N, C-alpha and C positions, 0 to 999 in steps of 0.2 A: 590612725584614725580611719583611713579608708577601709581597712579590714574589719574594724569594729562596726562601721556603718553597714557593711555588707552583712555582718552577723546579725545586726539589729533587724534588718529587713527579712532575713531568713527566719529569725525567731518570730517576727510579727506574722509571717505567712503561716507558720506551723500553729501558732496560737490562734490565728483566725480560723483555721480549719477545725481545730478542736472546739473552740467556743461556738462557732457556727453550727457544727454538728450537734452540740449539746442543746442549743436553742431549738433547732429543728426537731429533735427527738423528744425533748422533755417539756417544751413549751409550745405544743402544736396550735393552741388557740390564740396565742399572742405573738407567734413568730414573725408574722407580717409587720406588726408594730415594732418589734425589736429590730428587725432588719431595716426598716425605714429610719428609725432613730439612730442606729449605729452608722448607717450609710451617710447621714448628714456630715459626719467627720470627713469621710472620703470626698464628698461633694465640696466641702469647704476647701479641702486641699486642691482639688481640681480647679476651683475658682481662683485660688491663689496662683496656680500655674497659668491660667488664662489671663490673669491680671498682668503677668510679667512678659508673656510671649510676644505681644505686639511691639512694645518698645524695645525688647531684646532683639527681635528679628530686624526691626528697622535700623536700630543703631549699629549693630554688627554688620549688617548687609551694606548699608550706605558707606560706612567707614571702610569696609573691605573693597568695594567696587571703586570708590573714589581714589583709593591708593593703588589700584591696579595699573593705572597709566592709560595706555591706548585703548580705544574701543575695539580694536582688532583682537586684543588679548581677551576681552570679555566675550566676544563672539566665539573665539576658539574654545574657551572654557565651556561656554554654553553648548557648543556642538558636541564636545567630548562627553559632557554630562548627559545630554539627551540621548546620545548614541548608547551610552551605558544603560540608561534607564529602559530604553526600548528593548535592548538585548536581554536584560534581566527580567523584564516583564514577560517576554516571549518564553524564556526558559521556565519561568515559574508556572505560566499557564500550561505549557506543554507537559511539565512534570505532573501537574494535577491531573491532566487528561490521561497520561500513561498509568499513573497509580490507581485511579478510579476504575480503569479498565482491567488492570491486573487483579485488584482486590475484590471487585464486584460487590461493594458493601450494600447495595440496594437490591441485589438479585433475589434474595430470599428474605425480604424485610418482614420481621415477625409481627409488627404492630398493625393497627388498623389505619388504612390510608385515609387522609381527609378527602371529602367530596371534591371532585375536580373543579367545580364552580365556586367553591368557598373562597371568600375574600381574605387576604392577609392583612389588609389595612395599611400596607406600605405605600408611601407617596410616589408611586411609579411615574405619575404624571409630572412630578417635579424634575424628572430627568429627561434631557434631550441634548443633542449636540449643540443646537442653536442656543439653548439656555446656558450651556457651559461656556460657549464662546463669548456671549455677552456678559456672563458672570466674571470672566477673566478681568475685565476692566472695571475698576471701582468708580462708582458715581461720586463718591466722596471718600477721601482717605481717612477722615474722622470716623465715618461709618464702618469702613473696612477694619479699622483698629478696634472699634467698639465691638464688632462681631467676630474678631479674631480670624478674619479671612486671610490666611497666610499667603495664598497665591496672589490675591489683590495687593497685599502689602509689598510683595516681591516686585510686582509690576511697577507700582509707584516708586519704590526705592530704586529700581534700575534707572528709570527716567530721571529721578532726582539726583542720583549720584553721577550719572553721565553728564548732566547739566553742570554739576559742581566741578567735574573734571575739566569742562571746557572754560571755566572761569576761575582758574586756580588762585589768583590774588584775592578776588572778592570772597572766595569760599573758605579761606583760611580760618577766620574766626568761627564760622559755622561748623567746619570740620573738626576743629578743636573741641567745640561744645559737644558734638556727636560722639567723639572719642571719649570724652568725660562721661557722657550718658552710658556708653558701653561699659566703662569701668563700674559705674554705680549699679547698673542693672545686673551685671555678673555678681556683684556683692549681694544685691537683694536676692538673687537666685540662691546663693549659698545659705542665706537665712531661711528662705522658703523650704529648701530641701531638707532642713533639719526636722521638719514635720513628716517627712516621707514614711518612716517606719510606722507612725501612728495611722497614717492614711492607708498604708498597705494592710495593716491589721483590720481596720474598719471595712475596707473594700472586700477582703476575703471573708470576714465574718458575716457581713450582710448578704453576700452572694450565697454562701453555704446555708445560712439560716433561712433564707427565703426559698431556695430550691432543693436543698439537701443534696447529698452526694449520690443518693439512690437514683436520681433522675438520669444520671450518666449511664446507668446500666441499660436503660431502654434503647439507647443508640450506641452501645459499646463498640459494635463493629464499625460503625461510621466514625465515631470518635477515635478509635484506635487506628483506623486506616488513615485518617486525616493527620494525626500527630506523628505517625510513622512517616508520612509524606513530608511533613515539616522537618523531621529529623534528617531526611535525605537531602532536602533543600538546604538546610544548615550545613550539612557536610559539603555540598557543592560550593556554597558560598565561602566556606572556610578554606577549601582546597584552592579555589580561585584566588583568595586573599594571599595565601602563602606563595602561590605561583607568581603573582604580580608584584607583591610588596616584599616578599622574602620572609625569613624567620622572625623578624621583629613584629610581624602581624600577630603573633601569639601574645605580645604585650598589649595590643589593642583589645584582644578578646578579654584579657584580664581587666582592662580599664572600663569596659562597657558592662561589667557584671551588674553594677548598680542600676543603670538605666534599663537594662534587660529585665531585672526583677521588678522594677517599678512599672514598666510597661506591661509585664505579664500579670502582676497582681491587681493592677487597677484597670486592666483591659483597655488601656489608652496609650497610644504612641505619643500623643501630645504631652502627656504627663512626664514622659521621659525626655522631651526635647532639651530642656536646659542641661540636664546631666549628660546627654549625648554630645551636645556642643562642647561641654567642658572636657569630656573624655577625649574627643578628637583633638582639641587644643593641647591637652596634656600629652597626647601621643606625638605631637609635633606637626600636625596638619596646619598649614597657614590659615589664619582666621579669614584671610581674603577668599580662600577656597571653601572652608567649612561653612562660613556664614552665607555663601551663595548656593552651594550644592545642597546642603541639608534642608533648607526650607522648600526648595523645589522637589526634593525627594518625598516630602510629606504629601504631595499631590500626584507625583508621577512615578514613584518608585516604591510601591507598597507590595513587596514580593509575597508576603504571607497572604495578603488579601487576594492577589492575582491567582495564586494556586487554589485558594478556597473557592473562587468563582467557578472554575472548570470542575473541580472535585464535587462541589455541591450540586451543580446543574446536572451533571451526568448521573449522580446518585439518585436524584429525583426521577429522572427518566427511567433508570433501572427499576426503581420502586414501583412505578406505574407500568412496567413491562413495555415501554416504548422503545422500539428498535431505532438505534442511531448508528447508521453506517459511518465508516471512517471519514468519508467526505463531509457528512453532515457535522460530525464532531470538529473537524478542522475549520469548517465554516463558522461554527460557534466560537472556536478559539479566536478566529480573526475578528469576529464581532465583539467579543469581550476585550480584545486588544485595543479596540477603538473606544468602546463605551466606558471601559473602566477609567479612562482618562477624563471623563466628563462628569465626575461626581463631586466636584468642589462645591461645598456648601450644602450638600444633600445629606440629611440625617440618615443614620444606619446605611451608609453608602454601599457596602458590599451586598447587603440583602436587596437593596433597590436595583443595583446593577443585575443581579441574578434574576430578580423578578421580571425586569424588562426584557432580558435575554430569553427567558423561558417562553414568554409570550410569542416571540418571533419564531420559535421552533415548535410551536403547538404542544408545549409541555405544561401541565397544570401548574399555575403559580401557587395553588393551594399546597403543593408539596413542601413549600418552605415552612408551613406550619409545623411540620414534623421536627424541624431542627431549630426553630426559633426559641424553643424553651431552653435549649442548651447553648444558644448563641454566645452568651457571655463567656462560657468556658472555652468555646472555640476562639472567641475574640482575644482571649489571653495569649494563645499561641500565635495568632496572626500578628498581634501588636508587637510581641517580642521579636518575631521574624522580621517585621518591618524595620525595627531598630538595627538588627544585624545587617540587613540589606543596605540601609542608608549610611551606616558607618563605613561599610566596605566601599560603597560608591564614592563617598567623600575622600577617603584615604587614597583610593586608586587615582582619582582625578588629581589630587595633590601630588602624588608620585609622578604622574605623567607631566605635570607642570613644573617639576623640580622644586616644589614647595612643601616637601616633607622633611622637616628639620629634626633636631634632637628632641627627646622627650622632656617634659616638665614634671617635676615632682610637686604634687599638690593634693591635699585631702579636703574633704567636706568642711566648710567653715574657714578654710585658710584664705589668706589675702590673695586676690587675683594678681598674678604676675603681670608686669607691664607689657611683656612681649606677647601676651595672649589677646591684646586689643588690636583690631585691624590696623589702626593708624600707626602702630608702633612695633610691627613685626620686623625683626632684624633682617637684613638682606641675606639671601641664601643663594647658593649656586643654582643657576638655571632660571633666575628671575628674568622676565622679559623687560 
């Protein structure tokens, strides 16, 4: 079933490219209407995903933390997780900086540069460290769930589950109910994911029908350099995975094929969240770890986005022939290391971070207009890379904590095994 599901998604991607190209070339007057109509299917799927993410994150996270035991264990896992995230972010930003200097994609940019004072329309004012810090804390958990603010849900869930752990007798019925909700939400997820191939087809068709594939040729050097850099980043992540986890890491790469394709084709890491969580649990990562590390990764461990920030920022500087000495570039890297963590709740986050950083180094924000037209195609690669980075981070933390058990066999639509629910994970060697 799993292999068939992968084949369906691949077929949907190919069919989407073919149909999108046909609409773009043969229906030029109405391709916008066709793209909008077909994109409704993809939007409905993404709304289904958003519908299940908040209760899925809350139920699995509360159940996982409540069964962790001591608060010191939670602190230890958090420290290891953030240490990994910071290291991975630095490597991703540095790789983007190295590659853009080696490839020089903006040195001889063939197109017309936008006027330096032209506005991008990006909500740069929506971003600041102060706003990020206040945004961390939900004013209402109901509002956080309604807006799918994963980081705010994580904050509340940590407080809630720690409080439950301090009152074990009183918490038993609530914890049992949350475990049941976890079962139900994973089953709901399996139903929703049956629509994934249709959504993949719609997303690809709408994107190609609206923009055409020819738009890629205008920035083929930039696109090629960026995807080459992503491939190198993937290679680094895979090598690290085999070093830390061992040969069985190859099995995880097979398990994440579906979430990778979903993230790539829909240009949304969020759309791949349920399948990524399922793949990690099938791999044997304890739900106590995966339900804690994975949601945090969606805010703090976006490896593809990190690399894109330095690559795109220096590309724009090259295009405008702005000299950036090594010291200035390293200062930009340090700035992005901080600002990239403050984008929770900001739409088009990577572009907003880049725009705010460009202003600090006197690089025209208007340079983003060159790449905004192909940003969806770039976002496909970024989203897939984010999935790889977060699955690696989760499995590594599980390995370090001694909570990487045997694999589970499960395909799309199958019943959820009991030991994939946080409250019912069997004891493994190394548990605290």
